[in-house]
C-alpha positions in Angstrom: -25.0 -8.9 5.9 -23.3 -10.6 2.6 -24.7 -14.1 3.4 -28.0 -12.7 4.2 -28.2 -11.1 0.7 -27.3 -14.2 -0.8 -23.7 -13.3 -1.9 -21.3 -16.3 -1.9 -18.8 -15.5 1.1 -15.5 -17.1 2.1 -14.5 -16.1 6.0 -10.8 -16.0 6.3 -9.8 -14.6 9.7 -6.4 -12.9 10.2 -4.7 -14.0 13.3 -2.0 -11.1 13.7 -0.6 -8.9 10.9 1.8 -11.5 9.5 -0.5 -14.8 9.1 1.2 -17.2 6.4 -1.7 -19.6 6.7 -4.5 -17.2 5.9 -2.3 -15.8 3.2 -2.3 -19.6 1.7 -6.0 -19.8 1.8 -6.2 -16.7 0.3 -4.2 -17.7 -2.8 -5.9 -21.0 -2.7 -9.3 -19.0 -2.8 -8.0 -16.8 -5.8 -6.7 -19.7 -7.8 -9.8 -21.6 -7.7 -12.5 -18.5 -8.3 -10.2 -16.6 -10.5 -11.9 -13.2 -9.9 -11.2 -10.3 -11.9 -9.4 -8.1 -9.6 -8.9 -8.1 -5.8 -9.3 -5.5 -3.5 -7.7 -4.9 -0.2 -9.1 -2.4 2.2 -7.1 -0.3 5.0 -3.4 -1.5 5.8 -3.7 -5.2 6.5 -6.4 -5.7 3.7 -4.1 -4.1 1.2 -1.0 -5.9 2.3 -2.7 -9.9 2.2 -4.6 -8.7 -1.3 -1.6 -7.5 -3.1 0.5 -9.9 -1.9 -1.8 -12.8 -2.7 -2.6 -11.3 -6.3 1.3 -11.2 -7.3 1.1 -15.3 -6.6 -1.7 -15.6 -9.2 -1.2 -12.6 -11.8 -4.4 -10.7 -10.7 -4.6 -7.0 -10.6 -4.9 -5.5 -7.2 -6.7 -2.5 -5.6 -5.8 -0.9 -2.0 -7.7 1.7 -0.2 -5.7 4.1 1.9 -8.2 5.8 4.8 -5.4 7.3 7.1 -2.9 10.2 7.5 -0.7 8.0 9.6 -0.3 4.5 8.1 1.5 3.7 4.8 4.2 0.9 5.2 2.0 -1.8 4.0 0.8 -0.7 0.2 3.4 -1.7 -1.7 2.2 -4.9 -3.3 -1.1 -3.5 -4.6 -1.2 -2.1 -8.1 -3.4 0.7 -7.3 -4.0 2.6 -3.9 -7.3 4.5 -3.6 -7.0 7.2 -1.5 -10.0 8.8 0.2 -8.7 12.6 0.4 -6.1 14.8 -1.4 -4.7 14.6 2.2 -4.2 11.1 2.3 -2.8 11.1 -1.5 -0.3 14.2 -0.3 0.7 12.0 2.6 1.3 8.7 1.0 3.5 10.9 -2.0 5.5 12.0 0.9 6.3 8.6 2.1 7.4 7.8 -1.5 4.6 6.3 -3.1 4.8 6.8 -7.0 1.8 9.5 -8.0 0.7 7.4 -10.7 -0.4 4.3 -8.5 -2.6 6.7 -6.2 -6.1 7.5 -7.2 -7.9 9.8 -5.0 -11.8 8.9 -4.5 -13.6 10.6 -2.1 -16.0 8.5 -0.2 -19.5 8.5 -1.0 -22.7 7.5 1.0 -26.4 6.9 0.5 -28.8 9.1 2.1 -32.1 8.1 3.2 -34.8 10.7 2.5 -35.0 13.4 5.3 -38.3 12.9 7.1 -39.6 15.7 9.4 -41.6 13.3 11.5 -38.1 11.7 12.6 -37.2 15.5 14.0 -40.2 15.6 15.8 -40.1 12.2 17.3 -36.3 12.1 18.1 -36.5 15.7 20.1 -39.6 14.9 21.8 -37.6 11.4 23.1 -34.8 13.5 24.1 -36.8 16.3 25.6 -35.9 19.1 23.5 -37.9 22.0 22.3 -38.8 22.6 18.8 -37.1 25.9 19.0 -34.1 25.1 20.8 -30.8 24.8 18.3 -29.0 21.4 18.5 -25.6 20.8 17.9 -24.6 17.3 17.1 -21.7 14.8 16.8 -21.9 11.3 15.7 -18.6 9.4 15.6 -16.8 6.7 17.8 -16.0 8.2 21.3 -12.6 8.3 21.4 -9.7 11.0 22.0 -9.2 11.6 18.2 -12.6 12.7 17.5 -12.5 15.7 20.1 -15.6 15.5 22.0 -13.7 17.2 24.9 -13.1 20.2 22.3 -16.9 20.6 21.4 -17.6 20.5 25.3 -15.3 23.4 26.1 -16.5 25.3 23.1 -20.3 24.8 23.9 -19.4 26.6 27.2 -17.5 29.4 25.6 -20.4 29.9 23.2 -22.7 30.3 26.5 -24.3 26.9 26.2 -26.6 27.5 23.3 -29.5 25.2 22.9 -28.6 21.3 23.3 -25.3 19.2 22.5 -26.4 15.9 21.5 -23.6 13.0 21.4 -24.4 9.9 19.4 -22.1 6.9 19.8 -21.2 4.3 22.6 -19.8 6.1 25.5 -18.9 3.1 27.5 -15.3 3.7 27.3 -12.5 5.2 29.2 -12.8 8.6 26.8 -16.4 8.2 27.6 -15.9 8.0 31.2 -13.5 11.1 31.1 -16.2 13.2 29.1 -18.8 12.4 31.6 -16.8 13.8 34.4 -15.8 16.8 32.1 -19.7 17.4 31.7 -19.9 17.6 35.5 -16.9 19.9 35.8 -18.4 22.5 33.2 -21.6 22.2 34.5 -23.2 21.0 31.6 -25.7 18.5 33.0 -29.1 19.1 31.2 -27.3 20.8 28.3 -25.4 17.5 26.8 -27.4 14.6 26.0 -25.8 11.1 25.1 -27.9 8.7 23.1 -25.5 5.7 23.1 -24.6 3.8 19.9 -27.4 3.7 17.2 -27.4 1.8 14.2 -29.6 4.2 12.2 -28.1 8.0 12.7 -30.4 9.6 10.0 -33.3 10.3 12.3 -30.5 11.8 14.9 -29.2 14.0 11.8 -32.5 15.2 11.0 -33.2 16.3 14.6 -29.9 18.4 14.4 -29.4 21.9 13.3 -25.7 22.2 13.3 -23.4 19.1 12.9 -19.9 19.2 14.9 -16.6 17.8 13.8 -14.0 18.9 16.0 -11.5 15.9 15.1 -8.0 16.1 16.0 -7.3 13.6 13.2 -9.4 12.9 10.1 -8.8 11.4 6.7 -12.3 11.9 5.4 -15.1 11.5 7.5 -18.1 9.6 6.6 -20.4 11.2 9.2 -19.5 14.8 7.7 -20.8 13.2 4.4 -24.2 12.1 6.2 -24.5 15.4 7.7 -24.1 17.3 4.1 -26.5 14.7 2.8 -29.0 15.7 5.3 -28.5 19.2 4.7 -26.7 20.5 7.8 -24.1 23.4 8.4 -21.3 22.0 9.8 -18.2 23.3 12.0 -15.1 21.2 11.7 -11.4 21.5 12.7 -8.9 22.5 10.0 -7.2 18.7 9.8 -6.9 16.0 7.1 -9.7 15.9 4.6 -12.1 18.0 6.5 -11.3 21.1 4.3 -12.1 19.3 1.3 -15.5 18.7 2.5 -16.2 22.2 4.7 -15.9 25.3 2.6 -15.7 28.1 5.0 -18.3 30.5 4.9 -20.1 28.4 2.5 -21.4 25.2 4.2 -19.9 25.9 7.4 -17.0 27.0 9.3 -13.3 25.5 10.0 -11.5 26.3 13.0 -7.7 25.7 14.2 -7.6 22.4 15.6 -7.6 22.4 19.4 -8.8 25.7 19.6 -12.3 25.7 21.5 -12.5 29.4 21.7 -12.7 29.9 18.1 -15.2 26.9 17.8 -17.3 28.5 20.3 -17.6 31.6 18.4 -19.0 29.9 15.3 -21.3 27.9 17.3 -22.6 31.3 18.6 -22.9 32.8 15.1 -25.0 29.7 13.8 -27.2 29.8 17.0 -28.0 33.4 16.1 -28.5 33.1 12.6 -31.3 30.7 11.4 -31.0 32.3 7.7 -27.3 31.4 7.5 -28.0 27.9 9.1 -30.4 27.6 6.0 -28.1 28.6 3.5 -25.0 26.4 4.8 -27.3 23.6 4.9 -28.4 24.1 1.4 -25.0 24.4 0.1 -24.0 21.3 2.0 -26.7 19.1 0.3 -25.7 20.6 -3.3 -22.2 19.6 -2.3 -23.0 16.0 -1.7 -25.0 15.6 -4.5 -22.1 16.8 -6.8 -19.3 15.0 -5.0 -20.1 12.6 -2.3 -23.0 10.5 -3.2 -23.2 6.9 -3.5 -23.7 6.7 -7.2 -20.7 8.9 -7.8 -18.5 6.7 -5.5 -19.3 3.3 -7.0 -19.1 4.9 -10.8 -15.3 6.0 -9.7 -14.4 2.7 -8.3 -15.5 0.6 -11.1 -13.9 2.8 -13.6 -10.5 2.1 -11.6 -11.3 -1.5 -11.7 -12.3 -1.8 -15.4 -9.4 0.5 -16.5 -6.8 -1.8 -14.0 -8.0 -4.9 -15.8 -7.8 -3.5 -19.3 -4.2 -2.7 -18.3 -3.2 -6.0 -16.7 -4.7 -8.0 -20.1 -3.7 -5.4 -22.8 -0.5 -3.7 -21.4 -0.2 0.1 -21.1 -1.3 2.2 -24.3 
């Protein structure tokens, strides 16, 4: 993607977590090109970016996207955390508060197109008056698809449940068997992996996020940007995105009974779905848009460069 945009790109593949050869290549690259700042994503990215930057005295920023990894951020000058939940977690592991900067993920949203809704529903065999509950995520245990299936049954099989993602996994096989066991054939629709998810979001009426673990869900941000009400679990950063009773409902993690109750409420109350969806859109625009994210990250870069150059005030 970078090369297709004409951006000069140097590819340094990493072989295992500790790769001295690639670290040397990275240090050489930094000495040659002299960037103003080095950014490392996730654990390994932050580890290599911070360590290499120390060799050439360039400021560095890491990004923490998880509530269960923490060991390798020690070399970077600042750590951008994607949620308060990640911030609290890293502080509990001994990281100083002044090194942690919470910046919510931001996403650019495509304009909502009613024609997409009609087209996707026709392709999937869904009637316009049917309520569609949808999930978009990796199909893995952490995302809680099995909880959504159980909740859908407890809600009385309300409408259709559309699952977007690559189901050719061991967990996907498990879910397929669960659909059979719960007599959900005809109610659950699998779309497979989709590079452009926005037409599918347009076809949804309610977005589901029953994750067992979640730092800051990009899918929820996308759903908010498309004006959808959301039912999500009370884990990680979800409560920072979903305001209970305002743009959706939060349920106790693993509690399919509670989740099902909220699904039933939203199935039967179109006006509530509309109100929640409008609030989701407002919250996206005020907090989670791509423009806000870009500005916040650039501010961190600029402040750190000044601090490195002129020292702390």
